[in-house]
C-alpha positions in Angstrom: 3.0 -45.3 61.6 5.7 -45.5 64.2 7.3 -48.3 62.3 7.0 -46.5 58.9 8.5 -43.2 60.9 11.5 -45.5 62.0 12.2 -46.9 58.6 12.3 -43.3 56.9 14.8 -42.4 59.8 16.9 -45.1 58.9 16.9 -44.7 55.5 17.7 -40.9 55.9 20.5 -42.0 57.9 21.7 -44.6 55.6 22.0 -41.9 52.7 23.8 -39.5 55.2 26.2 -42.1 55.6 26.7 -43.3 51.9 27.3 -39.6 51.3 30.0 -39.2 53.8 31.8 -42.6 52.5 31.3 -41.2 48.8 33.2 -37.9 50.1 36.0 -39.9 51.5 36.4 -42.3 48.7 36.5 -39.2 46.0 39.4 -37.6 47.7 41.0 -40.7 48.1 40.5 -41.2 44.4 41.8 -37.9 43.7 45.2 -38.3 45.4 45.6 -42.1 44.3 46.3 -41.1 40.9 49.2 -38.8 42.2 52.6 -39.5 43.0 53.9 -39.5 46.6 56.0 -37.0 45.5 53.1 -34.2 46.2 50.9 -33.4 48.8 47.5 -32.4 47.6 45.4 -30.2 50.2 42.0 -31.4 50.6 40.8 -27.5 51.6 43.2 -25.2 49.7 44.0 -22.3 51.7 43.4 -18.8 51.0 46.4 -16.5 50.9 46.3 -13.2 52.8 48.5 -10.2 53.4 50.9 -11.2 50.8 53.3 -8.1 50.4 56.4 -8.8 48.0 58.0 -7.1 45.6 58.8 -8.0 42.2 62.1 -7.8 40.4 60.7 -4.9 38.3 60.2 -3.1 41.5 56.1 -3.6 41.5 53.9 -5.2 44.4 53.1 -8.7 44.2 50.1 -9.4 46.5 47.9 -12.4 47.1 45.8 -10.6 44.4 48.5 -11.1 41.7 48.6 -14.8 42.1 44.7 -15.1 40.7 44.3 -16.3 37.2 47.4 -18.2 37.1 48.9 -21.6 38.4 52.0 -20.5 40.4 54.6 -22.7 41.1 56.9 -21.0 44.0 60.3 -21.7 45.2 62.1 -20.1 47.8 65.7 -19.6 47.5 68.2 -16.9 46.9 70.8 -16.2 44.2 73.8 -17.1 46.2 72.7 -20.4 46.7 75.6 -23.1 45.7 73.4 -26.1 44.7 70.0 -26.5 45.2 68.6 -23.1 43.8 70.3 -23.3 40.4 69.6 -27.0 39.7 66.0 -26.5 40.8 65.4 -23.7 38.3 67.3 -25.3 35.8 65.1 -28.3 36.1 62.0 -26.1 36.0 63.3 -24.1 32.9 63.8 -27.8 31.2 59.9 -28.8 31.6 58.4 -25.6 31.6 57.3 -25.8 28.1 55.5 -29.0 29.3 53.9 -27.1 32.3 52.9 -24.4 29.7 51.0 -27.1 27.7 49.2 -28.3 30.7 47.9 -24.7 31.4 49.2 -21.5 29.5 48.6 -19.7 32.6 51.3 -21.5 34.4 54.4 -19.2 35.9 57.1 -19.7 38.2 58.0 -17.6 40.8 61.0 -17.3 42.7 61.3 -15.6 46.2 64.2 -14.7 47.4 65.1 -15.0 51.4 68.0 -13.0 51.1 66.4 -9.1 50.7 70.0 -8.0 51.7 71.9 -9.2 49.0 69.4 -9.9 46.2 68.6 -6.5 44.6 66.1 -6.2 42.1 68.7 -6.1 39.4 70.5 -9.3 40.4 67.2 -11.0 40.9 66.1 -9.9 37.1 69.3 -11.3 35.8 69.2 -14.3 38.0 65.9 -15.8 36.9 66.0 -14.4 33.4 69.5 -16.8 32.8 66.8 -19.8 33.5 63.8 -18.3 31.6 62.8 -14.8 31.0 59.4 -15.7 31.8 60.4 -16.8 35.7 59.1 -14.0 38.2 61.4 -13.1 41.2 60.2 -11.2 44.2 61.4 -10.5 47.8 60.7 -8.0 50.6 61.9 -7.2 54.2 62.0 -10.0 56.7 59.0 -9.0 58.5 57.2 -9.1 55.2 58.9 -12.1 53.8 58.6 -14.3 56.9 54.8 -14.5 57.0 54.6 -14.8 53.3 56.8 -18.0 53.2 55.1 -19.3 56.4 51.7 -19.2 54.4 53.3 -21.2 51.4 54.0 -24.0 54.0 57.7 -23.2 53.4 60.5 -22.0 55.7 64.0 -20.2 55.5 66.5 -19.4 58.2 69.5 -17.2 57.8 72.7 -17.5 60.2 75.7 -15.1 60.8 73.8 -12.6 58.6 76.0 -9.6 59.9 78.8 -11.1 57.5 79.1 -10.8 53.7 79.6 -14.3 52.9 76.6 -16.3 54.8 74.3 -19.1 53.8 70.5 -19.5 53.8 68.6 -22.5 54.8 65.4 -23.0 52.9 62.8 -25.2 52.0 63.4 -27.6 48.8 59.7 -27.9 48.2 57.9 -26.0 45.5 54.3 -24.6 46.7 51.7 -24.7 44.0 49.0 -21.6 43.9 45.6 -22.4 42.2 43.9 -19.7 39.7 41.7 -18.5 43.1 44.7 -17.5 44.9 44.9 -20.5 47.3 47.7 -22.9 48.5 46.7 -25.9 46.6 49.5 -28.3 46.6 53.2 -29.0 47.5 55.8 -30.7 45.7 58.1 -32.5 47.7 61.9 -33.1 47.2 63.9 -36.2 47.8 67.3 -37.4 47.6 68.9 -39.0 44.6 71.7 -41.6 43.9 73.6 -38.7 42.2 73.3 -36.2 44.7 73.0 -35.8 48.5 71.1 -32.6 47.8 67.4 -32.9 48.0 65.4 -31.6 44.9 62.0 -32.0 43.5 61.5 -34.6 40.6 60.8 -32.4 37.7 59.3 -35.2 35.5 56.9 -36.5 38.4 56.0 -32.5 39.1 54.8 -32.4 35.3 52.7 -35.5 35.6 51.2 -34.3 38.8 50.6 -30.9 37.7 49.1 -31.9 34.7 46.4 -34.2 36.4 46.0 -31.3 39.1 45.3 -28.9 36.3 42.7 -31.4 34.4 40.7 -32.0 37.7 40.5 -28.3 38.4 36.7 -27.2 38.8 
């Protein structure tokens, strides 16, 4: 009987090892079909305590991100290059993104609440697509929200009226459970030294991510 017990123990251990290896292989296979331009989080991160205000003066919290696939980009309306180019690229492929999921939306978060009023934000995003959502907040609320998205920003010489804002060029993806699901990373192109997210790759990766959801 001791020999029998030993065989059962080794059999159980083998099943555990096989299960663990299968889990690793499954996760690797999920990432394998995606491009190197996207980072897929193995464990999506729940958003908490988001306290922004949209361009209509309405609160935008973590609850408002649920039931949507939200592509979130941080920038500012006075941005000379990355922001208008990224939003124009997203507007060009927005129809394809909506085909992947009708619940898709783009959220532009301004890192410049001093100059980016609600009226200015609304006009700015509407120029690219009237469906784009814009939001901001004072820095004590804005910074924690941006950090939860895995993004950053920094303002220098803020006392003047003509200043620049350094910010991420990545686009964060929030899933319908209100979790940070992935991040689309920028790259430099031959035509420009400005880091930009490749919109064509984003559409491909986003479609694959949506199709695997659940």
